[in-house]
Legacy VTK file of the C-alpha trace (Angstrom):
# vtk DataFile Version 3.0
C-alpha trace
ASCII
DATASET POLYDATA
POINTS 117 float
69.429 107.902 166.761
69.187 104.714 164.619
66.223 107.277 162.645
68.546 109.799 162.520
70.807 107.568 160.886
68.716 106.215 158.537
67.255 109.332 157.819
70.641 111.071 157.387
71.668 108.403 154.650
68.511 108.412 152.906
69.496 112.431 152.630
72.854 111.867 151.480
72.129 109.055 149.111
69.007 111.229 147.609
71.965 114.561 147.268
74.289 112.027 145.141
71.539 110.868 143.009
70.024 114.142 142.709
73.566 115.640 141.657
74.066 112.459 139.383
70.566 113.721 136.901
72.243 117.430 137.095
75.799 116.089 135.651
73.066 113.969 133.283
71.690 117.232 132.053
75.227 118.264 130.919
75.744 118.037 127.257
79.459 117.494 125.781
79.565 119.633 122.719
81.684 118.265 120.111
85.364 119.447 120.312
86.969 121.388 116.917
86.423 119.326 113.434
90.000 117.491 112.507
93.413 119.430 111.081
93.449 120.318 107.679
97.013 119.353 108.227
96.325 115.853 108.630
93.915 115.700 105.256
96.690 113.858 102.859
97.564 114.883 99.471
97.111 112.967 96.249
100.720 112.106 94.826
101.184 113.462 91.281
101.256 110.318 88.970
104.286 110.479 87.134
104.325 111.387 83.274
104.796 109.018 80.905
107.799 109.214 78.658
106.471 110.284 74.852
108.483 107.168 73.713
106.136 104.711 74.756
103.021 104.268 72.946
99.936 102.581 73.714
101.059 99.134 75.329
104.855 98.916 73.907
107.911 100.681 75.036
110.115 99.586 72.304
110.865 103.373 71.433
112.562 103.881 74.285
116.047 103.582 75.740
116.508 101.456 78.997
117.687 103.904 80.946
114.318 105.930 79.966
112.225 102.827 81.089
114.424 102.233 84.110
113.650 105.453 85.440
110.241 105.509 84.382
109.833 101.992 86.584
111.358 103.677 89.164
108.961 106.734 88.873
105.985 104.044 89.370
107.368 102.547 91.712
107.657 105.412 94.121
104.130 106.280 93.049
102.956 103.485 94.271
104.797 104.163 97.991
103.265 107.035 97.818
99.719 106.335 97.123
99.943 103.106 99.903
100.714 105.760 102.402
98.025 108.444 101.372
95.589 105.231 101.239
96.995 104.829 105.310
96.616 108.494 106.311
93.606 109.330 104.298
92.103 106.211 106.340
93.496 107.837 109.536
91.879 110.959 108.299
87.861 109.879 107.559
88.519 107.985 110.877
88.903 111.112 112.837
86.100 112.903 110.562
84.038 109.900 111.632
84.525 109.933 115.175
84.076 114.158 115.117
80.859 113.685 113.009
79.729 111.008 115.308
80.545 113.209 118.452
78.364 115.750 116.618
74.938 113.332 116.394
75.656 112.604 119.873
75.700 115.842 121.635
72.409 116.687 119.704
70.877 113.861 120.911
71.975 114.249 124.211
70.565 118.450 123.526
67.093 116.643 122.697
66.623 114.174 125.406
67.601 117.135 127.975
64.929 119.328 126.409
62.486 116.811 126.047
62.944 115.833 129.985
62.400 119.706 130.826
59.206 119.106 129.095
58.306 116.053 131.134
58.791 117.901 134.199
LINES 1 118
117 0 1 2 3 4 5 6 7 8 9 10 11 12 13 14 15 16 17 18 19 20 21 22 23 24 25 26 27 28 29 30 31 32 33 34 35 36 37 38 39 40 41 42 43 44 45 46 47 48 49 50 51 52 53 54 55 56 57 58 59 60 61 62 63 64 65 66 67 68 69 70 71 72 73 74 75 76 77 78 79 80 81 82 83 84 85 86 87 88 89 90 91 92 93 94 95 96 97 98 99 100 101 102 103 104 105 106 107 108 109 110 111 112 113 114 115 116
């Protein structure tokens, strides 16, 4: 009876190991690339008022300068948001690219194991 139990246990362990080997033969293909809607759009730089000459703004009215400065501030906020969104998109692209490389390496290893059998 003990011999049958040991043989049965060994058979179950062997079958479980064989099932694990079959599961190892499966490679996970990468999913689709990140959606293009995640790609941020670069904000448009504010136009410099024509009254601003090189490094001086003495020819501009105060309201024009204040409006331009507000536009530059808005642009800087938009650029900061673009940088955050752009980094998130780049991270998503890098993750997708790594999953493609992992898949290719898995397939190569799978093929190599078949040759070695």
